[in-house]
C-alpha positions as CSV (number, residue, x, y, z in Angstrom):
1,M,0.0,0.0,0.0
2,R,1.4,3.4,-1.0
3,N,1.4,6.3,1.3
4,V,-1.2,9.0,0.5
5,T,-2.2,12.3,1.9
6,L,-5.7,13.9,1.9
7,V,-5.2,17.7,1.8
8,L,-8.3,19.8,2.5
9,S,-8.7,23.3,1.0
10,D,-8.0,24.9,4.4
11,G,-4.6,23.1,4.5
12,T,-5.6,20.4,6.9
13,K,-3.8,17.1,6.1
14,F,-4.7,13.5,6.8
15,H,-2.2,10.6,6.1
16,G,-3.2,7.1,5.1
17,K,-2.6,4.2,2.7
18,S,-4.0,3.6,-0.8
19,F,-6.1,0.5,-1.3
20,G,-7.9,1.5,-4.5
21,Y,-6.8,2.8,-7.9
22,E,-3.5,4.5,-7.7
23,S,-4.1,8.0,-9.1
24,P,-4.4,11.4,-7.4
25,V,-7.8,12.9,-7.4
26,A,-9.6,16.1,-6.3
27,G,-13.2,16.8,-5.4
28,E,-15.7,17.9,-2.7
29,V,-15.1,16.0,0.6
30,V,-18.4,14.8,2.2
31,F,-19.3,12.3,4.9
32,N,-21.9,9.6,5.2
33,T,-23.0,8.2,8.6
34,A,-24.5,4.9,7.3
35,M,-23.1,1.7,8.8
36,T,-23.8,-0.4,5.7
37,G,-24.5,-0.1,2.0
38,Y,-21.2,1.0,0.4
39,P,-22.0,-0.8,-2.9
40,E,-25.2,1.3,-3.2
41,S,-23.6,4.5,-2.1
42,L,-20.6,4.2,-4.5
43,T,-23.0,3.6,-7.4
44,D,-25.4,6.5,-6.5
45,P,-25.0,9.2,-9.2
46,S,-25.7,11.8,-6.6
47,Y,-22.1,11.4,-5.4
48,A,-20.6,12.5,-8.7
49,G,-17.6,14.8,-8.2
50,Q,-17.3,14.0,-4.5
51,L,-14.7,12.3,-2.2
52,L,-16.9,10.1,0.0
53,T,-15.9,9.7,3.7
54,I,-17.7,6.8,5.5
55,T,-17.8,7.4,9.2
56,F,-18.4,3.8,10.2
57,P,-14.9,2.5,10.9
58,L,-14.8,-1.0,9.2
59,I,-15.5,-1.0,5.5
60,G,-15.1,-3.8,2.9
61,N,-15.8,-6.8,5.2
62,Y,-18.7,-8.0,3.0
63,G,-17.1,-7.5,-0.3
64,V,-18.9,-6.5,-3.5
65,P,-21.9,-8.2,-5.2
66,P,-21.9,-9.1,-8.9
67,F,-23.0,-6.5,-11.5
68,T,-26.1,-8.2,-13.0
69,I,-29.1,-6.9,-14.8
70,D,-32.7,-8.0,-14.1
71,G,-35.4,-8.8,-16.6
72,N,-36.5,-5.1,-16.7
73,G,-33.0,-3.9,-17.6
74,I,-32.3,-2.6,-14.1
75,P,-29.1,-3.4,-12.1
76,T,-29.9,-6.1,-9.6
77,F,-27.6,-5.1,-6.7
78,M,-26.2,-1.7,-7.7
79,E,-27.9,1.7,-8.0
80,S,-26.4,2.5,-11.5
81,D,-24.1,1.3,-14.2
82,R,-20.8,2.2,-12.4
83,I,-19.1,3.8,-9.4
84,Y,-19.8,7.6,-9.4
85,V,-17.8,8.8,-6.3
86,S,-14.5,10.3,-7.2
87,A,-12.8,8.5,-4.3
88,L,-13.5,6.6,-1.1
89,I,-12.1,7.5,2.3
90,V,-12.3,5.0,5.2
91,S,-10.8,4.4,8.6
92,D,-10.1,0.6,8.4
93,Y,-10.3,-1.3,5.1
94,S,-11.0,-5.0,5.6
95,E,-8.8,-6.9,3.2
96,Q,-10.7,-10.1,4.0
97,Y,-14.4,-10.3,3.0
98,S,-17.1,-12.8,3.6
99,H,-20.7,-12.7,2.2
100,W,-22.8,-15.2,0.3
101,N,-23.3,-12.7,-2.6
102,A,-19.8,-11.3,-2.8
103,V,-17.7,-11.9,-6.0
104,E,-14.8,-9.6,-5.4
105,S,-13.1,-7.3,-2.8
106,L,-13.9,-3.6,-2.5
107,S,-10.2,-3.0,-3.4
108,D,-10.4,-5.0,-6.6
109,W,-13.7,-3.2,-7.6
110,L,-12.2,0.2,-7.0
111,K,-9.1,-0.6,-9.0
112,R,-11.2,-2.1,-11.9
113,E,-13.3,1.1,-12.1
114,H,-10.3,3.4,-11.6
115,V,-11.5,4.9,-8.3
116,P,-9.0,5.8,-5.6
117,G,-9.5,4.5,-2.1
118,I,-7.6,5.4,1.1
119,T,-7.6,3.8,4.5
120,G,-6.0,4.6,7.8
121,I,-7.6,8.0,7.9
122,D,-8.9,9.3,11.2
123,T,-12.4,9.7,9.8
124,R,-13.8,10.8,13.2
125,E,-11.5,13.8,13.2
126,L,-12.1,14.4,9.5
127,T,-15.9,14.5,10.1
128,K,-15.5,16.9,13.0
129,V,-13.5,19.2,10.7
130,L,-16.2,19.0,8.0
131,R,-18.9,19.6,10.6
132,E,-17.1,22.7,12.0
133,H,-16.0,24.2,8.7
134,G,-18.5,22.7,6.3
135,V,-17.9,20.5,3.3
136,M,-14.8,21.7,1.4
137,M,-12.7,20.7,-1.6
138,G,-9.9,18.2,-1.1
139,K,-7.1,16.4,-2.9
140,I,-5.7,12.9,-2.5
141,L,-2.0,13.0,-3.2
142,F,0.5,10.2,-3.5
143,D,3.5,10.9,-1.3
144,D,6.0,9.6,-3.8
145,E,4.5,11.8,-6.6
146,P,4.6,15.2,-4.9
147,D,4.4,17.1,-8.2
148,N,1.3,15.2,-9.5
149,I,-1.4,17.5,-8.2
150,P,-4.9,17.1,-9.5
151,Q,-7.4,19.9,-10.1
152,A,-11.2,19.8,-9.8
153,D,-14.1,22.1,-9.6
154,Y,-17.4,21.5,-7.9
155,E,-19.2,24.8,-7.7
156,G,-20.6,25.9,-11.0
157,V,-20.4,22.4,-12.6
158,N,-23.6,20.9,-13.9
159,F,-23.2,17.3,-12.7
160,V,-26.8,16.5,-13.5
161,D,-26.0,17.0,-17.2
162,I,-23.0,14.7,-16.8
163,V,-24.8,11.8,-15.2
164,S,-28.2,12.0,-16.8
165,T,-29.3,9.6,-19.6
166,K,-28.7,10.9,-23.1
167,E,-31.7,9.1,-24.6
168,V,-35.2,8.0,-23.8
169,V,-35.4,4.6,-22.1
170,R,-38.6,2.6,-21.4
171,Y,-39.1,0.1,-18.6
172,N,-42.0,-2.3,-18.2
173,E,-43.3,-1.2,-21.6
174,G,-46.9,-1.8,-22.3
175,A,-47.9,-2.0,-18.6
176,G,-50.6,0.1,-17.0
177,K,-50.2,3.8,-16.4
178,K,-47.3,5.7,-18.0
179,V,-44.9,7.7,-15.8
180,V,-42.3,10.1,-17.3
181,L,-39.2,9.9,-15.1
182,V,-36.9,12.9,-15.4
183,D,-33.4,11.5,-14.9
184,C,-31.2,13.9,-13.0
185,G,-29.1,11.0,-11.8
186,V,-31.7,8.5,-10.9
187,K,-31.0,5.6,-8.5
188,A,-32.0,2.2,-9.9
189,N,-34.3,1.5,-6.9
190,I,-36.5,4.4,-7.8
191,I,-37.2,2.7,-11.1
192,R,-37.6,-0.7,-9.4
193,C,-40.2,0.8,-7.0
194,L,-42.2,2.2,-9.8
195,V,-42.0,-0.9,-12.0
196,N,-43.0,-3.1,-9.0
197,R,-46.2,-1.1,-8.8
198,G,-47.2,-2.0,-12.3
199,V,-46.5,1.2,-14.2
200,E,-44.5,1.9,-17.4
201,V,-41.5,4.1,-16.8
202,I,-40.3,6.4,-19.5
203,R,-36.9,7.7,-18.5
204,V,-35.9,11.0,-20.2
205,P,-32.9,13.3,-20.0
206,W,-32.9,16.0,-17.4
207,N,-33.6,18.8,-19.9
208,Y,-36.0,16.9,-22.2
209,D,-39.3,18.6,-23.0
210,Y,-41.8,15.9,-22.2
211,T,-44.8,18.2,-22.2
212,G,-46.1,17.0,-25.6
213,M,-45.9,13.3,-24.6
214,A,-48.8,11.0,-23.6
215,F,-48.3,10.1,-20.0
216,D,-50.2,9.8,-16.7
217,G,-47.8,11.2,-14.2
218,L,-44.4,12.9,-13.8
219,F,-41.6,11.7,-11.5
220,L,-38.6,14.0,-10.8
221,A,-35.6,11.9,-9.7
222,N,-32.6,12.6,-7.5
223,G,-29.2,13.8,-8.8
224,P,-25.9,15.4,-7.9
225,G,-24.8,19.0,-7.4
226,D,-26.5,22.4,-7.4
227,P,-30.1,22.5,-8.5
228,D,-29.6,26.1,-9.6
229,M,-27.6,24.7,-12.5
230,C,-30.8,23.0,-13.8
231,S,-32.9,26.0,-15.0
232,E,-33.9,24.2,-18.1
233,A,-35.5,21.4,-16.1
234,V,-37.3,23.9,-13.9
235,D,-38.7,25.8,-16.9
236,I,-40.2,22.5,-18.3
237,I,-41.7,21.6,-15.0
238,R,-43.4,25.1,-14.9
239,K,-44.6,24.6,-18.4
240,Q,-46.1,21.2,-17.5
241,M,-47.8,22.6,-14.4
242,S,-49.3,25.4,-16.5
243,M,-50.8,22.9,-19.0
244,S,-52.1,20.2,-16.7
245,N,-52.7,19.0,-13.1
246,K,-51.3,15.6,-13.8
247,P,-49.7,14.0,-10.7
248,I,-46.1,15.1,-10.0
249,C,-43.7,13.4,-7.4
250,G,-40.1,14.4,-6.7
251,I,-37.3,12.9,-4.7
252,C,-34.2,14.7,-3.4
253,M,-33.1,16.8,-6.4
254,G,-36.6,16.4,-7.6
255,N,-37.9,18.1,-4.5
256,Q,-35.6,21.0,-5.1
257,L,-36.5,21.4,-8.8
258,L,-40.3,21.2,-8.0
259,S,-39.8,23.8,-5.3
260,K,-37.9,26.1,-7.7
261,A,-40.8,25.7,-10.1
262,A,-43.1,26.7,-7.2
263,G,-41.1,29.9,-6.7
264,A,-38.8,28.8,-3.9
265,T,-35.1,29.4,-3.6
266,I,-32.3,26.9,-2.7
267,Y,-29.4,27.2,-0.3
268,K,-26.4,25.0,0.4
269,L,-26.3,23.2,3.7
270,K,-23.2,23.4,5.8
271,Y,-22.3,19.7,5.6
272,G,-25.4,18.1,4.1
273,H,-27.5,15.2,5.1
274,R,-26.0,11.8,4.1
275,G,-26.8,8.6,6.0
276,H,-29.6,6.2,7.0
277,N,-30.8,7.8,10.2
278,Q,-32.2,11.3,9.4
279,P,-35.5,11.9,11.4
280,V,-38.3,13.7,9.6
281,R,-41.8,14.7,10.7
282,M,-44.9,14.9,8.4
283,V,-46.1,18.5,8.8
284,G,-49.5,18.8,10.6
285,T,-49.1,15.4,12.3
286,E,-46.9,13.8,15.0
287,K,-45.8,11.1,12.5
288,C,-42.1,10.8,12.4
289,F,-40.0,8.6,10.1
290,V,-36.3,7.5,10.0
291,T,-35.0,8.2,6.4
292,S,-32.1,7.6,4.1
293,Q,-30.7,10.9,2.7
294,N,-28.0,12.1,0.4
295,H,-28.0,15.8,-0.5
296,G,-26.0,19.0,0.1
297,Y,-28.7,21.6,-0.7
298,A,-32.1,22.4,0.8
299,V,-35.2,24.3,0.0
300,D,-36.0,27.6,1.8
301,A,-39.6,26.8,2.6
302,K,-40.3,30.5,3.5
303,T,-40.0,31.3,-0.2
304,L,-42.6,28.9,-1.4
305,D,-45.6,30.3,-3.3
306,K,-48.8,30.6,-1.2
307,D,-50.4,27.6,-3.1
308,W,-47.8,25.3,-1.5
309,D,-47.1,23.9,1.9
310,E,-44.2,22.0,3.5
311,F,-44.9,18.3,3.6
312,F,-42.0,17.1,5.8
313,V,-39.4,18.8,8.0
314,N,-36.1,17.6,9.3
315,M,-36.2,17.1,13.1
316,N,-32.5,17.7,13.5
317,D,-32.2,21.1,11.9
318,G,-35.7,22.1,10.8
319,S,-34.8,22.2,7.2
320,N,-37.3,21.3,4.5
321,E,-37.9,17.7,3.7
322,G,-40.7,17.9,1.1
323,I,-43.5,20.1,-0.3
324,R,-47.1,19.6,-1.5
325,H,-49.5,21.6,-3.4
326,K,-52.7,22.6,-1.6
327,T,-55.1,21.4,-4.4
328,N,-53.2,19.5,-7.1
329,P,-51.6,16.1,-6.7
330,W,-48.0,17.5,-6.7
331,F,-45.7,16.6,-3.8
332,S,-42.1,15.6,-3.1
333,S,-39.6,14.4,-0.5
334,Q,-36.1,15.5,0.1
335,F,-35.3,12.1,1.6
336,H,-35.1,8.9,-0.3
337,P,-38.3,6.7,0.2
338,E,-36.7,4.0,-2.0
339,A,-33.7,4.0,0.3
340,C,-31.4,1.2,-0.9
341,S,-29.5,1.3,1.2
342,G,-31.4,2.3,4.3
343,P,-34.8,2.1,6.0
344,V,-37.9,1.7,3.9
345,D,-40.3,3.4,6.4
346,T,-41.4,5.9,3.8
347,E,-41.8,3.7,0.7
348,F,-45.5,4.6,0.9
349,M,-44.6,7.7,-1.1
350,F,-44.6,5.6,-4.2
351,D,-48.0,4.1,-3.3
352,K,-49.3,7.6,-2.8
353,F,-48.0,8.7,-6.2
354,V,-49.3,5.6,-8.1
355,E,-52.7,6.0,-6.4
356,T,-53.1,9.5,-7.9
357,L,-52.5,8.3,-11.5
358,K,-55.8,8.5,-13.4
């Protein structure tokens, strides 16, 4: 294992060992508090451009499942077609793995997909730095290549455009109701959850004008980066809402884009919500749910148009976790009801959406 150094933009350094692909890399450093689910996290397109720190100490002990495709053309055990994180940062990488479904080690997977991984980092201290300062840019440098310094930008980059499909893809074709899914970086389990409820899913690029298509409902998917970079998508959502009251549901980035279409503004969270244990409350009730989340931006609910209400709020910091229209079947969640990985307490959001399809 080669010696590597993680250098944050404020000059803070952490020293560790390489266990992944041996190439320097730069990106936004974020942390996830989940205890399990690294195959799902690594393949979540919402992590594009980021160096992912996992706070749970031991990582890699259950290996990596095979990359297989089910009968509907959806990855069976992953959330997309490849790893999207720019690098993985852990405290203790387990070289030995054991799991009935594992076919390779995490190290071998990272190397095969050209993704650096570093171990031996004090991830507890790193997380404290990120919580105090906020997420920041960082670089992973190899100590024996001091002049090989990578460069990367995060602010101002439209990562949604990078990860979104470039063509229209149909799933469960010929089934019941038709749902247009706007792919901002969609996780595979969102598609699974819709297909399992008997609808046809028409997956379109993030800036595709679907308003002239024949469909029964609109679904706005998750995705990476800053929603303010996606003005084209917001304009098309507004156009759709002005033409019809067909059901609309959004998840994560989808919540932010729907909120922008509803007149709200977006702000960047200090260190984001990433993990399996974010508590949210349904507004107007005492119902609380434990949710899976992965986002760095939030909706300023005070800027919503008068025809909209908050649907959910975060019980840790009071930030917005979803919106709903007062009269039309338009609603969203900032959290991930499809989880994968994580708790499935809020999968009823898909049932609510499918029930509104006429």
